[in-house]
BAPA-868337 format. One record per residue (C-alpha): residue number from 1; residue in three letters; x, z, y. Coordinates in pm, whole numbers, plus 50000, padded with zeros to 5 digits. Each point is the difference from the previous one (the first is absolute). Layout:
N
@nr:NUM rest:ALA xx:X zz:Z yy:Y
...
This chain:
359
@nr:1 rest:MET xx:68347 zz:49161 yy:87021
@nr:2 rest:PRO xx:50068 zz:50337 yy:49828
@nr:3 rest:THR xx:50163 zz:50025 yy:49684
@nr:4 rest:LEU xx:49881 zz:50202 yy:49696
@nr:5 rest:PHE xx:50213 zz:50303 yy:50074
@nr:6 rest:GLU xx:49913 zz:50055 yy:50382
@nr:7 rest:PRO xx:49806 zz:50246 yy:50077
@nr:8 rest:LEU xx:49626 zz:49976 yy:50073
@nr:9 rest:ILE xx:49795 zz:50215 yy:50254
@nr:10 rest:LEU xx:49648 zz:50061 yy:49955
@nr:11 rest:ARG xx:49878 zz:50278 yy:50244
@nr:12 rest:SER xx:50246 zz:50295 yy:50046
@nr:13 rest:LEU xx:50120 zz:49901 yy:49650
@nr:14 rest:THR xx:50314 zz:49840 yy:49913
@nr:15 rest:LEU xx:50021 zz:49831 yy:49671
@nr:16 rest:ARG xx:50358 zz:49955 yy:49874
@nr:17 rest:ASN xx:49956 zz:49650 yy:49875
@nr:18 rest:ARG xx:49727 zz:49780 yy:49891
@nr:19 rest:LEU xx:50032 zz:50000 yy:49613
@nr:20 rest:TRP xx:49735 zz:50225 yy:49906
@nr:21 rest:ILE xx:49848 zz:50123 yy:49675
@nr:22 rest:ALA xx:49652 zz:49880 yy:49926
@nr:23 rest:PRO xx:49709 zz:50232 yy:49864
@nr:24 rest:MET xx:50001 zz:50000 yy:49607
@nr:25 rest:CYS xx:49748 zz:50192 yy:49808
@nr:26 rest:GLN xx:50165 zz:50223 yy:49732
@nr:27 rest:TYR xx:49677 zz:50134 yy:49837
@nr:28 rest:SER xx:50215 zz:50300 yy:49892
@nr:29 rest:VAL xx:49798 zz:50358 yy:50112
@nr:30 rest:GLU xx:49928 zz:50129 yy:49647
@nr:31 rest:ALA xx:49796 zz:50268 yy:50116
@nr:32 rest:GLU xx:49762 zz:49779 yy:50185
@nr:33 rest:ASP xx:49990 zz:50188 yy:50304
@nr:34 rest:GLY xx:50134 zz:49755 yy:50250
@nr:35 rest:VAL xx:50331 zz:50214 yy:50076
@nr:36 rest:PRO xx:50320 zz:49792 yy:49999
@nr:37 rest:THR xx:50276 zz:50159 yy:49761
@nr:38 rest:ASP xx:50330 zz:49997 yy:49960
@nr:39 rest:TRP xx:49995 zz:49637 yy:49862
@nr:40 rest:HIS xx:49874 zz:49902 yy:50354
@nr:41 rest:LEU xx:50282 zz:50168 yy:50173
@nr:42 rest:VAL xx:50266 zz:49856 yy:49740
@nr:43 rest:HIS xx:49817 zz:49649 yy:50021
@nr:44 rest:LEU xx:50003 zz:50002 yy:50358
@nr:45 rest:GLY xx:50297 zz:50172 yy:50116
@nr:46 rest:GLN xx:50227 zz:49757 yy:49778
@nr:47 rest:PHE xx:49884 zz:49687 yy:50253
@nr:48 rest:ALA xx:50104 zz:50228 yy:50301
@nr:49 rest:ILE xx:50355 zz:50052 yy:49847
@nr:50 rest:GLY xx:50005 zz:49635 yy:49937
@nr:51 rest:GLY xx:49984 zz:49917 yy:50372
@nr:52 rest:ALA xx:49636 zz:49894 yy:50073
@nr:53 rest:GLY xx:49868 zz:50041 yy:50355
@nr:54 rest:LEU xx:49691 zz:50089 yy:49919
@nr:55 rest:VAL xx:49857 zz:50137 yy:49653
@nr:56 rest:PHE xx:49651 zz:50003 yy:49927
@nr:57 rest:THR xx:49777 zz:50222 yy:49775
@nr:58 rest:GLU xx:49777 zz:49832 yy:49721
@nr:59 rest:ALA xx:49599 zz:49946 yy:50141
@nr:60 rest:THR xx:49945 zz:50359 yy:50052
@nr:61 rest:ALA xx:49591 zz:50069 yy:49991
@nr:62 rest:VAL xx:49833 zz:50163 yy:50269
@nr:63 rest:THR xx:49724 zz:50138 yy:49781
@nr:64 rest:PRO xx:49988 zz:50067 yy:49610
@nr:65 rest:VAL xx:49779 zz:49697 yy:49971
@nr:66 rest:GLY xx:50240 zz:49791 yy:50169
@nr:67 rest:ARG xx:50231 zz:49999 yy:49727
@nr:68 rest:ILE xx:50076 zz:49717 yy:49796
@nr:69 rest:SER xx:50063 zz:50194 yy:49687
@nr:70 rest:PRO xx:50018 zz:50406 yy:49920
@nr:71 rest:GLN xx:50351 zz:49963 yy:50010
@nr:72 rest:ASP xx:49999 zz:49894 yy:50347
@nr:73 rest:THR xx:50156 zz:50222 yy:50298
@nr:74 rest:GLY xx:49791 zz:50115 yy:50307
@nr:75 rest:ILE xx:50001 zz:50163 yy:50318
@nr:76 rest:TRP xx:49665 zz:50135 yy:50014
@nr:77 rest:ASN xx:50079 zz:50372 yy:50009
@nr:78 rest:ASP xx:50272 zz:50214 yy:50133
@nr:79 rest:GLU xx:50176 zz:50070 yy:49652
@nr:80 rest:GLN xx:50070 zz:49619 yy:49997
@nr:81 rest:ALA xx:50143 zz:49979 yy:50325
@nr:82 rest:ALA xx:50225 zz:50301 yy:49935
@nr:83 rest:ALA xx:50143 zz:49805 yy:49709
@nr:84 rest:TRP xx:50053 zz:49697 yy:50199
@nr:85 rest:ALA xx:50171 zz:50194 yy:50279
@nr:86 rest:ARG xx:50274 zz:50058 yy:49753
@nr:87 rest:ILE xx:50035 zz:49635 yy:49919
@nr:88 rest:ALA xx:49961 zz:49877 yy:50351
@nr:89 rest:ALA xx:50271 zz:50245 yy:50115
@nr:90 rest:PHE xx:50254 zz:49868 yy:49720
@nr:91 rest:LEU xx:49944 zz:49668 yy:50111
@nr:92 rest:ARG xx:50065 zz:50033 yy:50374
@nr:93 rest:SER xx:50303 zz:50262 yy:49906
@nr:94 rest:GLN xx:50168 zz:49639 yy:49861
@nr:95 rest:GLY xx:49916 zz:49825 yy:50319
@nr:96 rest:ALA xx:49700 zz:49804 yy:49882
@nr:97 rest:ALA xx:49682 zz:50013 yy:50148
@nr:98 rest:ALA xx:49716 zz:50191 yy:49792
@nr:99 rest:GLY xx:49692 zz:49752 yy:49964
@nr:100 rest:ILE xx:49670 zz:50103 yy:49861
@nr:101 rest:GLN xx:49726 zz:49728 yy:49891
@nr:102 rest:LEU xx:49662 zz:50133 yy:50007
@nr:103 rest:GLY xx:49747 zz:49826 yy:49791
@nr:104 rest:HIS xx:49655 zz:49984 yy:49814
@nr:105 rest:ALA xx:49937 zz:49830 yy:49698
@nr:106 rest:GLY xx:49648 zz:49912 yy:50052
@nr:107 rest:ARG xx:49853 zz:49798 yy:49731
@nr:108 rest:LYS xx:50349 zz:49996 yy:49820
@nr:109 rest:GLY xx:50014 zz:50346 yy:49943
@nr:110 rest:SER xx:49951 zz:50251 yy:49694
@nr:111 rest:VAL xx:50189 zz:49742 yy:49776
@nr:112 rest:TYR xx:50252 zz:50092 yy:49756
@nr:113 rest:ALA xx:50373 zz:50004 yy:50080
@nr:114 rest:PRO xx:50168 zz:49666 yy:49923
@nr:115 rest:TRP xx:50280 zz:50169 yy:49779
@nr:116 rest:GLY xx:49968 zz:50328 yy:49762
@nr:117 rest:THR xx:49683 zz:49903 yy:49828
@nr:118 rest:GLU xx:49888 zz:49682 yy:49834
@nr:119 rest:ARG xx:49670 zz:50030 yy:50146
@nr:120 rest:ARG xx:49856 zz:49818 yy:50315
@nr:121 rest:GLY xx:49712 zz:49970 yy:50213
@nr:122 rest:THR xx:49795 zz:50293 yy:50148
@nr:123 rest:VAL xx:50081 zz:50347 yy:49928
@nr:124 rest:PRO xx:49649 zz:50169 yy:49919
@nr:125 rest:PRO xx:49950 zz:50337 yy:50165
@nr:126 rest:ALA xx:50027 zz:50185 yy:49660
@nr:127 rest:GLU xx:50377 zz:49909 yy:49988
@nr:128 rest:GLY xx:50083 zz:50074 yy:50379
@nr:129 rest:GLY xx:49828 zz:49689 yy:50170
@nr:130 rest:TRP xx:49735 zz:49983 yy:50281
@nr:131 rest:GLN xx:49744 zz:49775 yy:50145
@nr:132 rest:ALA xx:50183 zz:49738 yy:50193
@nr:133 rest:VAL xx:49878 zz:49882 yy:50362
@nr:134 rest:GLY xx:49990 zz:49652 yy:50192
@nr:135 rest:PRO xx:49853 zz:49773 yy:50228
@nr:136 rest:THR xx:49726 zz:49897 yy:49758
@nr:137 rest:PRO xx:49916 zz:50106 yy:49653
@nr:138 rest:GLU xx:50168 zz:49688 yy:49846
@nr:139 rest:PRO xx:50308 zz:50120 yy:49759
@nr:140 rest:PHE xx:50333 zz:49863 yy:50013
@nr:141 rest:ALA xx:50069 zz:49782 yy:49652
@nr:142 rest:ASP xx:49878 zz:50217 yy:49726
@nr:143 rest:PHE xx:50012 zz:50336 yy:50172
@nr:144 rest:ASP xx:49685 zz:50232 yy:50030
@nr:145 rest:ALA xx:49790 zz:49892 yy:50287
@nr:146 rest:PRO xx:50081 zz:50205 yy:50340
@nr:147 rest:ALA xx:49720 zz:50195 yy:50212
@nr:148 rest:ALA xx:49947 zz:49817 yy:50313
@nr:149 rest:LEU xx:50114 zz:50200 yy:50299
@nr:150 rest:ASP xx:49761 zz:50102 yy:50269
@nr:151 rest:ASP xx:50064 zz:50033 yy:50365
@nr:152 rest:SER xx:50085 zz:50372 yy:49957
@nr:153 rest:GLY xx:50215 zz:49927 yy:49705
@nr:154 rest:ILE xx:50207 zz:49766 yy:50202
@nr:155 rest:ALA xx:50004 zz:50279 yy:50270
@nr:156 rest:ARG xx:50121 zz:50252 yy:49769
@nr:157 rest:ILE xx:50294 zz:49756 yy:49900
@nr:158 rest:VAL xx:50085 zz:49932 yy:50325
@nr:159 rest:THR xx:50045 zz:50383 yy:50050
@nr:160 rest:ALA xx:50176 zz:50001 yy:49688
@nr:161 rest:PHE xx:50266 zz:49782 yy:50109
@nr:162 rest:ALA xx:50035 zz:50199 yy:50345
@nr:163 rest:ASP xx:50045 zz:50321 yy:49803
@nr:164 rest:ALA xx:50282 zz:49845 yy:49745
@nr:165 rest:ALA xx:50203 zz:49847 yy:50300
@nr:166 rest:ARG xx:49976 zz:50331 yy:50174
@nr:167 rest:ARG xx:50119 zz:50211 yy:49699
@nr:168 rest:ALA xx:50261 zz:49709 yy:49941
@nr:169 rest:VAL xx:50173 zz:50037 yy:50337
@nr:170 rest:THR xx:49991 zz:50361 yy:49968
@nr:171 rest:ALA xx:50207 zz:49941 yy:49672
@nr:172 rest:GLY xx:50272 zz:49847 yy:50171
@nr:173 rest:PHE xx:49922 zz:49589 yy:49948
@nr:174 rest:ASP xx:50108 zz:49800 yy:50288
@nr:175 rest:VAL xx:49793 zz:49717 yy:49905
@nr:176 rest:VAL xx:49608 zz:49976 yy:49914
@nr:177 rest:GLU xx:49898 zz:49662 yy:49806
@nr:178 rest:LEU xx:49613 zz:49917 yy:49933
@nr:179 rest:HIS xx:49962 zz:49803 yy:49646
@nr:180 rest:ALA xx:49758 zz:49716 yy:50107
@nr:181 rest:ALA xx:50180 zz:49781 yy:49746
@nr:182 rest:HIS xx:49957 zz:49893 yy:49625
@nr:183 rest:GLY xx:49630 zz:50044 yy:49960
@nr:184 rest:TYR xx:49973 zz:50389 yy:50078
@nr:185 rest:LEU xx:49732 zz:50120 yy:50203
@nr:186 rest:LEU xx:50094 zz:49883 yy:50351
@nr:187 rest:HIS xx:50093 zz:49687 yy:49873
@nr:188 rest:GLN xx:49653 zz:49953 yy:49796
@nr:189 rest:PHE xx:49831 zz:50045 yy:50358
@nr:190 rest:LEU xx:50190 zz:49739 yy:50159
@nr:191 rest:SER xx:49979 zz:49735 yy:49728
@nr:192 rest:PRO xx:49675 zz:49774 yy:50006
@nr:193 rest:LEU xx:50011 zz:49928 yy:49647
@nr:194 rest:VAL xx:49973 zz:50391 yy:49902
@nr:195 rest:ASN xx:49796 zz:50121 yy:50317
@nr:196 rest:THR xx:49662 zz:49832 yy:49995
@nr:197 rest:ARG xx:49821 zz:50302 yy:50214
@nr:198 rest:THR xx:49749 zz:49889 yy:50264
@nr:199 rest:ASP xx:50061 zz:50316 yy:50217
@nr:200 rest:ALA xx:50204 zz:50097 yy:50289
@nr:201 rest:TYR xx:50327 zz:49979 yy:49731
@nr:202 rest:GLY xx:49907 zz:49659 yy:49856
@nr:203 rest:GLY xx:49965 zz:49637 yy:50093
@nr:204 rest:PRO xx:50225 zz:49861 yy:50321
@nr:205 rest:LEU xx:50323 zz:50095 yy:50013
@nr:206 rest:GLU xx:49972 zz:50262 yy:50258
@nr:207 rest:ASN xx:49786 zz:50192 yy:49774
@nr:208 rest:ARG xx:50202 zz:49991 yy:49679
@nr:209 rest:ALA xx:50313 zz:50123 yy:50226
@nr:210 rest:ARG xx:49752 zz:50285 yy:50123
@nr:211 rest:PHE xx:50100 zz:50238 yy:49735
@nr:212 rest:LEU xx:50411 zz:49960 yy:49990
@nr:213 rest:LEU xx:49983 zz:50016 yy:50420
@nr:214 rest:GLN xx:49810 zz:50292 yy:49983
@nr:215 rest:VAL xx:50234 zz:50162 yy:49791
@nr:216 rest:VAL xx:50324 zz:49864 yy:50212
@nr:217 rest:GLU xx:49831 zz:50172 yy:50306
@nr:218 rest:ALA xx:49955 zz:50340 yy:49809
@nr:219 rest:VAL xx:50337 zz:50010 yy:49874
@nr:220 rest:ARG xx:50159 zz:49893 yy:50318
@nr:221 rest:ALA xx:49796 zz:50305 yy:50161
@nr:222 rest:ALA xx:50131 zz:50230 yy:49717
@nr:223 rest:ILE xx:50333 zz:49914 yy:50006
@nr:224 rest:GLY xx:50104 zz:49964 yy:50359
@nr:225 rest:GLU xx:50349 zz:49810 yy:50036
@nr:226 rest:THR xx:50063 zz:49964 yy:49644
@nr:227 rest:VAL xx:50040 zz:49641 yy:49891
@nr:228 rest:LEU xx:49710 zz:49835 yy:49833
@nr:229 rest:MET xx:50027 zz:49700 yy:49776
@nr:230 rest:VAL xx:49737 zz:49792 yy:49825
@nr:231 rest:ARG xx:50056 zz:49808 yy:49640
@nr:232 rest:PHE xx:49794 zz:49685 yy:50018
@nr:233 rest:SER xx:49959 zz:49735 yy:49691
@nr:234 rest:ALA xx:49993 zz:49689 yy:50237
@nr:235 rest:THR xx:49805 zz:49790 yy:49742
@nr:236 rest:ASP xx:49770 zz:50055 yy:49668
@nr:237 rest:TRP xx:50148 zz:49676 yy:49868
@nr:238 rest:ALA xx:49643 zz:49920 yy:49943
@nr:239 rest:GLU xx:49794 zz:49727 yy:50206
@nr:240 rest:GLY xx:49748 zz:50134 yy:50252
@nr:241 rest:GLY xx:50224 zz:50366 yy:49992
@nr:242 rest:TRP xx:50193 zz:50190 yy:50232
@nr:243 rest:ASN xx:50291 zz:49782 yy:50161
@nr:244 rest:GLU xx:50280 zz:50031 yy:50221
@nr:245 rest:ALA xx:49804 zz:49887 yy:50317
@nr:246 rest:ASP xx:49750 zz:50306 yy:49937
@nr:247 rest:THR xx:50346 zz:50225 yy:49953
@nr:248 rest:ALA xx:50137 zz:49885 yy:50316
@nr:249 rest:SER xx:49665 zz:50079 yy:50171
@nr:250 rest:VAL xx:49946 zz:50322 yy:49839
@nr:251 rest:ALA xx:50366 zz:50085 yy:50092
@nr:252 rest:ARG xx:49982 zz:49938 yy:50364
@nr:253 rest:TRP xx:49681 zz:50217 yy:49994
@nr:254 rest:ALA xx:50169 zz:50301 yy:49804
@nr:255 rest:ALA xx:50313 zz:49966 yy:50253
@nr:256 rest:ASP xx:49723 zz:50069 yy:50289
@nr:257 rest:ALA xx:49854 zz:50281 yy:49807
@nr:258 rest:GLY xx:50325 zz:50169 yy:49953
@nr:259 rest:ALA xx:50207 zz:49856 yy:49719
@nr:260 rest:ASP xx:50364 zz:49903 yy:50051
@nr:261 rest:PHE xx:50133 zz:49797 yy:49709
@nr:262 rest:PHE xx:49855 zz:49806 yy:49717
@nr:263 rest:ASP xx:50111 zz:49969 yy:49633
@nr:264 rest:ILE xx:49894 zz:49631 yy:49862
@nr:265 rest:SER xx:49933 zz:49957 yy:49630
@nr:266 rest:THR xx:49729 zz:49791 yy:49798
@nr:267 rest:GLY xx:49752 zz:50019 yy:49771
@nr:268 rest:GLY xx:49803 zz:50265 yy:49804
@nr:269 rest:ALA xx:49648 zz:49970 yy:50106
@nr:270 rest:ILE xx:49867 zz:49785 yy:49720
@nr:271 rest:PRO xx:50080 zz:49954 yy:49628
@nr:272 rest:GLY xx:50110 zz:49694 yy:49859
@nr:273 rest:VAL xx:50215 zz:49817 yy:50279
@nr:274 rest:GLN xx:50278 zz:49792 yy:49953
@nr:275 rest:ILE xx:50284 zz:50099 yy:50245
@nr:276 rest:PRO xx:50296 zz:49771 yy:50009
@nr:277 rest:LEU xx:50295 zz:50260 yy:49957
@nr:278 rest:ALA xx:50360 zz:49894 yy:50122
@nr:279 rest:PRO xx:50257 zz:50186 yy:50209
@nr:280 rest:GLY xx:49870 zz:50118 yy:50328
@nr:281 rest:TYR xx:49677 zz:49818 yy:49930
@nr:282 rest:GLN xx:49793 zz:50233 yy:50235
@nr:283 rest:VAL xx:50250 zz:49979 yy:50316
@nr:284 rest:PRO xx:49802 zz:49669 yy:50175
@nr:285 rest:PHE xx:49694 zz:50261 yy:49984
@nr:286 rest:ALA xx:50224 zz:50229 yy:50195
@nr:287 rest:THR xx:50126 zz:49749 yy:50227
@nr:288 rest:TYR xx:49654 zz:49868 yy:50090
@nr:289 rest:VAL xx:49881 zz:50355 yy:50075
@nr:290 rest:ARG xx:50310 zz:50082 yy:50213
@nr:291 rest:ASP xx:49960 zz:49677 yy:50202
@nr:292 rest:THR xx:49630 zz:49973 yy:50030
@nr:293 rest:ALA xx:49922 zz:50376 yy:50082
@nr:294 rest:GLY xx:50313 zz:50048 yy:50175
@nr:295 rest:VAL xx:50059 zz:50325 yy:49819
@nr:296 rest:PRO xx:50309 zz:50133 yy:49781
@nr:297 rest:VAL xx:49982 zz:49948 yy:49620
@nr:298 rest:SER xx:50187 zz:50034 yy:49678
@nr:299 rest:ALA xx:50014 zz:49771 yy:49725
@nr:300 rest:VAL xx:49982 zz:50106 yy:49632
@nr:301 rest:GLY xx:49977 zz:49816 yy:49654
@nr:302 rest:LEU xx:50272 zz:49907 yy:49773
@nr:303 rest:ILE xx:50241 zz:50064 yy:50241
@nr:304 rest:THR xx:50311 zz:50058 yy:49774
@nr:305 rest:ASP xx:50309 zz:49836 yy:50190
@nr:306 rest:ALA xx:50202 zz:50201 yy:50277
@nr:307 rest:VAL xx:50068 zz:49658 yy:50164
@nr:308 rest:ASP xx:49648 zz:49910 yy:49987
@nr:309 rest:ALA xx:49853 zz:50312 yy:50142
@nr:310 rest:GLY xx:50285 zz:49974 yy:50287
@nr:311 rest:ASP xx:49905 zz:49638 yy:50052
@nr:312 rest:ILE xx:49605 zz:50088 yy:50068
@nr:313 rest:VAL xx:50094 zz:50250 yy:50268
@nr:314 rest:ARG xx:50275 zz:49788 yy:50182
@nr:315 rest:SER xx:49768 zz:49706 yy:49981
@nr:316 rest:GLY xx:49729 zz:50176 yy:50168
@nr:317 rest:ARG xx:49743 zz:49965 yy:49717
@nr:318 rest:ALA xx:49939 zz:50376 yy:49990
@nr:319 rest:ASP xx:50140 zz:50325 yy:50156
@nr:320 rest:ALA xx:50073 zz:50165 yy:49680
@nr:321 rest:VAL xx:50001 zz:49935 yy:49644
@nr:322 rest:MET xx:49876 zz:50266 yy:49728
@nr:323 rest:ILE xx:50112 zz:49961 yy:49632
@nr:324 rest:GLY xx:49811 zz:50145 yy:49723
@nr:325 rest:ARG xx:50097 zz:49932 yy:49617
@nr:326 rest:GLU xx:50346 zz:49894 yy:50110
@nr:327 rest:ALA xx:50060 zz:50361 yy:50117
@nr:328 rest:LEU xx:49879 zz:50108 yy:49681
@nr:329 rest:ARG xx:50257 zz:49799 yy:49846
@nr:330 rest:ASP xx:50268 zz:50113 yy:50255
@nr:331 rest:PRO xx:49922 zz:50297 yy:50193
@nr:332 rest:HIS xx:50318 zz:49954 yy:50209
@nr:333 rest:PHE xx:49885 zz:49609 yy:50079
@nr:334 rest:ALA xx:50050 zz:50103 yy:50385
@nr:335 rest:LEU xx:50389 zz:50126 yy:49936
@nr:336 rest:GLY xx:50095 zz:49647 yy:49829
@nr:337 rest:ALA xx:49804 zz:49821 yy:50253
@nr:338 rest:ALA xx:50175 zz:50180 yy:50303
@nr:339 rest:ALA xx:50342 zz:49918 yy:49786
@nr:340 rest:SER xx:49914 zz:49659 yy:50031
@nr:341 rest:ALA xx:49931 zz:49993 yy:50356
@nr:342 rest:GLY xx:50306 zz:50179 yy:50052
@nr:343 rest:VAL xx:49840 zz:50302 yy:50111
@nr:344 rest:ASP xx:50167 zz:50323 yy:49968
@nr:345 rest:GLY xx:49874 zz:50393 yy:50048
@nr:346 rest:LEU xx:49669 zz:49945 yy:49808
@nr:347 rest:ALA xx:50096 zz:50160 yy:49635
@nr:348 rest:PRO xx:49999 zz:50394 yy:49994
@nr:349 rest:GLY xx:50318 zz:50178 yy:49992
@nr:350 rest:GLN xx:49968 zz:50103 yy:49644
@nr:351 rest:TYR xx:50008 zz:49632 yy:49885
@nr:352 rest:LEU xx:50305 zz:49886 yy:50213
@nr:353 rest:ARG xx:50215 zz:50008 yy:49689
@nr:354 rest:ALA xx:49783 zz:49736 yy:49868
@nr:355 rest:PRO xx:49974 zz:49739 yy:50283
@nr:356 rest:TYR xx:49827 zz:49663 yy:49970
@nr:357 rest:LEU xx:50259 zz:49700 yy:50028
@nr:358 rest:SER xx:49878 zz:49757 yy:50267
@nr:359 rest:ALA xx:49905 zz:49677 yy:49834
């Protein structure tokens, strides 16, 4: 079995290790125009300096109404893409691969950011909000009701994903990931607890997966041989909801449609569920999808220990590990993990006077 610090090859891309930075929303575009700022450069750049093999942007909206909050980043125009190009170039200059997560918030859009204000819920149009959309008019929790997408609306979003992916590749990103998790639009269509449509996009699993698969096919056509990943929530944590068996089936279909790798998380489709949080609690879902669908996967979720991260890869439970909150606490987590594993040569030259000590 490979180790955490062995390279991973996907298409023509060689990732220097299997310890990656998960997408983490920052809600930091004060101008509300979707253009990433110096905050995003420094925030993401520190992880590349810190030794990660792949650094993902936050969920980056493919349309203005695809944002979660008005402070989200986007890549629906060339100005945004140009700002992202500077960031992607820096990540690559430090030896990390640059990944962008493309998303659409769907019915969970147009909400106040979770910090910087005490207000919660839907942002009204007078304050920069918009009409959210979803598979049906049913709202998430106490958010305002979305407008149900018709066939033409779905088609426009498929095109928006493809156009955004094309801009991302032009901007220098090595990896494009589609966000089909955490209760956002693509996951909303997948989950039977959210998607109660009776047309070609609702009902049987094949129909509920249709939107995602159309996006995968359109994005693959737009990006050529660039690596394409999909993030899934492998369970809704609720009776009758989306589950790991559904995830494995759709992952296989997505692989046939052009996806290369799958990032496995859980939850987010519906409010009020009980999630049994514990270190590595989502790893078994990644393993199930890997073994059942025969596709490569990454594991994520409360992975805070370098030894545990290494064991996940070495045991074959996942092909890579993503960290999020632990990277916020320690942006150089990968350097420490490498030292513990006896791996040299990961730290940049500027940091060699302050080496990590092997455990």
